FIKE-10734 format. One record per residue (C-alpha): residue in three letters; x, y negated, z. Coordinates in pm, whole numbers, padded with zeros to 5 digits, always signed. Example, Ala and Ser with C-alpha at 12.3 -4.5 7.8 and 13.67 -1.06 7.14 Angstrom:
2
Ala+01230+00450+00780 Ser+01367+00106+00714 
END
This chain:
353
Met-01047-01814-02038 Asn-00675-01863-02108 Leu-00394-01806-01857 Thr-00350-02175-01781 Ser-00717-02209-01688 Lys-00703-01895-01470 Lys-00397-02026-01288 Lys-00568-02358-01221 Leu-00860-02159-01081 Leu-00663-01953-00830 Ile-00339-02127-00742 Pro-00496-02363-00482 Phe-00573-02053-00274 Leu-00245-01865-00304 Phe-00008-02026-00059 Leu-00238-02185+00198 Ser-00357-02061+00536 Tyr-00725-02045+00616 Ser-00924-02000+00931 Val-01166-01708+00919 Leu-01509-01815+01034 Ala-01753-01600+01223 Ser-01961-01585+00906 Thr-01689-01397+00715 Pro-01873-01113+00538 Ser-01848-00742+00609 Leu-01597-00615+00859 Gly-01664-00271+00717 Ile-01533-00140+00385 Tyr-01582-00424+00142 Ile-01829-00357-00144 Phe-01869-00702-00310 Asp-02241-00741-00237 Glu-02182-01108-00159 Tyr-02058-01184-00511 Gln-02328-01137-00770 Asn-02115-01180-01082 Ile-01850-00937-00958 His-02117-00689-00851 Asn-02284-00708-01193 Leu-01952-00646-01370 Leu-01883-00339-01157 Lys-02234-00201-01215 Glu-02188-00249-01589 Lys-01855-00061-01588 Glu-01917+00207-01323 Lys-02007+00489-01565 Glu-01700+00443-01781 Asp-01444+00332-01524 Pro-01382+00543-01209 Lys-01228+00242-01036 Ala-01547+00041-01082 Ser-01748+00325-00932 Leu-01506+00350-00639 Leu-01526-00024-00575 Leu-01904-00002-00551 Ser-01880+00271-00288 Asn-01811+00240+00082 Ala-01498+00451+00043 Lys-01167+00371+00203 Leu-00907+00309-00068 Tyr-00609+00546-00057 Ser-00798+00781+00170 Ile-00600+01095+00245 Asp-00912+01290+00142 Tyr-00959+01113-00192 Ser-01307+00991-00111 Pro-01580+00943-00211 Ser-01658+01313-00218 Ser-01925+01562-00117 Phe-01709+01711+00158 Ile-01643+01615+00519 Arg-01315+01732+00665 Thr-01361+01883+01012 Asn-00996+01912+01117 Arg-00656+01764+01047 Pro-00361+01999+01016 Asn-00028+01857+01130 Pro+00259+02026+00944 Ala+00604+02020+01099 Tyr+00842+01766+00948 Pro+01108+01959+00749 Thr+01425+01941+00957 Gln+01668+01852+00679 Gln+01453+01569+00546 Ser+01410+01431+00898 Gln+01786+01430+00953 Asp+01846+01265+00614 Gly+01588+00993+00676 Ile+01370+01103+00385 Glu+00997+01029+00386 Gly+00736+01136+00136 Tyr+00399+01287+00060 Ala+00249+01591-00109 Val-00102+01623-00249 Val-00253+01970-00228 Thr-00551+02055-00448 Phe-00770+02354-00363 Lys-01110+02515-00379 Ile-01357+02477-00091 Asn-01540+02802-00014 Asp-01897+02850+00110 Asp-01781+02878+00472 Gly-01575+02558+00449 Ser-01239+02732+00427 Thr-00999+02654+00142 Ser-00827+02870-00121 Asp-00632+02857-00448 His-00398+02589-00319 Tyr-00146+02416-00544 Ile+00062+02097-00542 Ser-00090+01836-00774 Asp+00140+01545-00679 Ser+00443+01496-00458 Asn+00721+01247-00404 Pro+01013+01258-00372 Arg+01104+01583-00546 Glu+00969+01899-00381 Tyr+01087+01836-00027 Phe+00747+01858+00139 Asn+00566+02105-00088 Glu+00619+02422+00113 Ala+00516+02274+00448 Ser+00210+02110+00289 Leu+00092+02426+00112 Glu+00122+02627+00431 Ser-00061+02367+00638 Ala-00336+02324+00377 Lys-00449+02681+00441 Asn-00586+02556+00775 Leu-00800+02278+00623 Arg-01173+02312+00693 Tyr-01466+02120+00546 Ala-01839+02078+00589 Phe-02071+02000+00300 Gly-02206+01646+00309 Gln-02440+01740+00026 Leu-02494+02038-00198 Thr-02261+02047-00496 Asp-02129+02293-00751 Lys-01799+02108-00772 Arg-01569+02276-00522 Glu-01226+02138-00611 His-01084+01883-00370 Ser-00750+01729-00274 Tyr-00577+01626+00047 Arg-00260+01419+00087 Phe-00008+01520+00352 Ile+00204+01225+00464 Tyr+00549+01253+00616 Arg+00662+00929+00781 Leu+00947+00882+01022 Asn+00938+00667+01330 Glu+01119+00335+01306 Arg+01435+00459+01477 Ser+01476+00743+01228 Arg+01464+00533+00909 Lys+01838+00462+00916 Val+01789+00086+00933 Pro+02062-00047+01165 Asn+02016-00328+01415 Gly+02252-00541+01206 Tyr+01984-00562+00936 Phe+01747-00740+01175 Thr+02029-00972+01287 Cys+02078-01082+00926 Leu+01703-01095+00864 Asn+01658-01341+01151 Leu+01898-01577+00974 Ile+01675-01559+00664 Lys+01373-01646+00879 Gln+01564-01947+01013 Ala+01642-02060+00654 Arg+02015-02010+00720 Phe+02063-01841+00385 Ser+02440-01874+00340 Glu+02494-01731+00687 Ala+02251-01449+00613 Lys+02439-01361+00296 Asp+02770-01356+00483 Cys+02609-01148+00756 Ser+02490-00884+00511 Gln+02804-00872+00297 Lys+03018-00803+00603 Arg+02803-00498+00679 Lys+02714-00345+00341 Thr+03032-00139+00302 Phe+02885+00164+00478 Ser+02940+00508+00327 Asp+02574+00589+00387 Glu+02387+00470+00076 Val+02063+00387+00258 Val+02234+00174+00520 Ser+02447+00000+00258 Asp+02150-00080+00031 Val+01948-00221+00321 Tyr+02201-00504+00339 Lys+02174-00555-00037 Val+01809-00649+00021 Ile+01918-00923+00261 Thr+02179-01045+00012 Ala+01913-01060-00259 Glu+01677-01259-00034 Ala+01953-01506+00049 Asp+02058-01534-00315 Tyr+01707-01615-00429 Tyr+01668-01901-00184 Leu+02019-02025-00262 Gly+01918-02061-00626 Asn+02065-01739-00766 Lys+01718-01624-00862 Gln+01784-01389-01153 Glu+02074-01226-00971 Ala+01847-01159-00674 Ile+01568-01018-00889 Asp+01811-00793-01081 Ala+01955-00656-00755 Leu+01610-00565-00620 Phe+01506-00404-00948 Lys+01823-00194-00935 Ile+01736-00060-00590 Ile+01380+00045-00673 Lys+01477+00199-01008 Asp+01757+00408-00860 Glu+01620+00763-00882 Ser+01891+00893-00650 Gln+01771+00659-00373 Glu+01519+00857-00171 Ser+01440+00617+00113 Phe+01080+00502+00078 Tyr+01133+00246+00351 Leu+01425+00087+00168 Lys+01224+00070-00154 Thr+00937-00086+00042 Leu+01165-00363+00167 Ala+01300-00419-00185 Ile+00967-00421-00368 Ala+00799-00648-00113 Asn+01062-00914-00180 Leu+01070-00846-00553 Thr+00696-00896-00608 Thr+00710-01218-00407 Phe+00996-01360-00614 Leu+00838-01253-00944 Phe+00512-01419-00841 Tyr+00690-01743-00752 Glu+00846-01731-01101 Glu+00506-01654-01262 Arg+00640-01330-01413 Phe+00307-01153-01382 Gln+00362-00874-01635 Glu+00672-00762-01447 Ile+00466-00736-01130 Ile+00216-00518-01316 Ser+00507-00300-01435 Leu+00571-00218-01066 Glu+00220-00083-01012 Asn+00319+00284-01021 Met+00593+00234-00762 Leu+00358+00033-00539 Asp+00102+00313-00576 Gln+00356+00572-00458 Ile+00461+00363-00159 Arg+00100+00293-00058 Lys+00022+00666-00064 Leu+00277+00697+00215 Gly+00131+00404+00407 Tyr+00330+00085+00469 Gln+00017-00123+00422 Glu+00148-00405+00640 Gln+00470-00441+00439 Leu+00275-00445+00110 Ile+00005-00698+00200 Asp+00152-00967-00026 Ser+00256-00720-00297 His-00094-00586-00350 Tyr-00243-00933-00343 Tyr+00007-01056-00604 Leu-00063-00746-00813 Gly-00437-00816-00800 Val-00392-01178-00906 Ser-00146-01076-01182 His-00405-00836-01323 Phe-00662-01115-01320 Tyr-00427-01345-01507 Ser-00376-01064-01761 Gly-00750-01009-01813 Asn-00766-00676-01625 Asn-01063-00762-01405 Ile-01140-00417-01261 Asp-00777-00354-01166 Ser-00764-00702-01016 Leu-01069-00634-00800 Phe-00926-00298-00690 Tyr-00613-00455-00544 Leu-00798-00750-00396 Lys-01029-00506-00218 Leu-00721-00318-00097 Ser-00582-00650+00029 Leu-00904-00705+00225 Gln-00895-00352+00362 Asp-00531-00369+00471 Thr-00563-00706+00645 Asn-00872-00603+00843 Cys-00827-00382+01148 Lys-01165-00215+01121 Gln-01100-00128+00757 Thr-00735-00031+00770 Phe-00759+00182+01081 Arg-01108+00322+01049 Leu-01101+00676+01187 Glu-01165+00924+00906 Pro-01345+01257+00966 Gly-01100+01511+01105 Glu-00837+01259+01208 Ser-00680+01278+01551 Phe-00834+01008+01770 Ile-00527+01011+01995 Asn-00291+00943+01702 Trp-00526+00683+01556 Lys-00552+00499+01887 Lys-00178+00512+01941 Asn-00091+00371+01597 Ser-00380+00134+01541 Leu-00352-00242+01568 Tyr-00725-00227+01643 Arg-00635-00149+02003 Leu-00488-00501+02022 Tyr-00754-00685+01822 Pro-01100-00542+01898 Asp-01370-00679+01664 Lys-01125-00906+01487 Ile-00922-00925+01167 Cys-00553-00855+01222 Tyr-00415-01080+00948 Ser-00669-01359+00930 Asp-00479-01591+00695 Phe-00411-01316+00443 Tyr-00768-01189+00466 Ala-00907-01537+00407 Arg-00673-01586+00111 Ser-00827-01282-00059 Ile-01180-01403+00024 Lys-01110-01742-00134 Thr-00962-01575-00442 Leu-01267-01353-00484 Glu-01495-01653-00452 Ala-01302-01822-00733 Ile-01309-01514-00955 Asn-01683-01469-00897 Arg-01747-01817-01032 Val-01596-01739-01372 Ile-01650-01368-01440 
END
């Protein structure tokens, strides 16, 4: 099937809102049982493609414990946020890999992935010594990984109130006023604060017709290695993937996959709902069916309260309850239109795979 045919297949579902009926399948972790052609493809590829195997499991994507695994975490260490990074508004994550001993304790810890730089390595390594696990099933494989996440509260992300003032003008389609609003404020000495207003300027420029200029400005922000604000890059990439999708520049969206992966490891699932959906559709248009299904499943997970905020073994119930939208929407989907969009897209893909 060529790209034109694929676009005709999916585009009717991309920009519409849908009501989610009571018959909507699985409020748990989505495993594609309802779609026979998709399920058959995944079964065919599961031995050679780890993503296909993961998609057939009941695992939560981007789990901090890298499930599915044979181990059940029985506690959740909470390392202290490094003071300097907190003051500088820097967020990040560090993945610690280790051996699980017979008694469930851990040893031989080392950092297998971290971003940005090495800011959170020391605190994560120290905290990982307190990790404890039970054996879900007997296994000789004892190596496991855990991701420590360091996220600031909204007031500590160095996003000034003026940003939201300008953003409201965007939402009201007052784009020239929004651009003026942001340009009056972007001359801050603090790079994070200044670049936040550049995101608003880029949004306004795109809708005023300066599309390439807007796209170039957002690319510049996310490619700036000296810029260490994950939140700022989240704002930039969420707009960038949207604009690229509108322009049907699907390969450029796929080129952002690694950055989206890094941001999702830190969280920000709500801000990336559209980005992951557009990435999934872009992979489908490019013939990468397994990658497409991965991000569409992630889109379903992140728009569904019971999936996104499912309490994992060892997590703090108090923290989960405090942060979870599930407390506001019991037994419902938080983002029904977005969830239904992904359902409709999967139905279309299942017809042609």
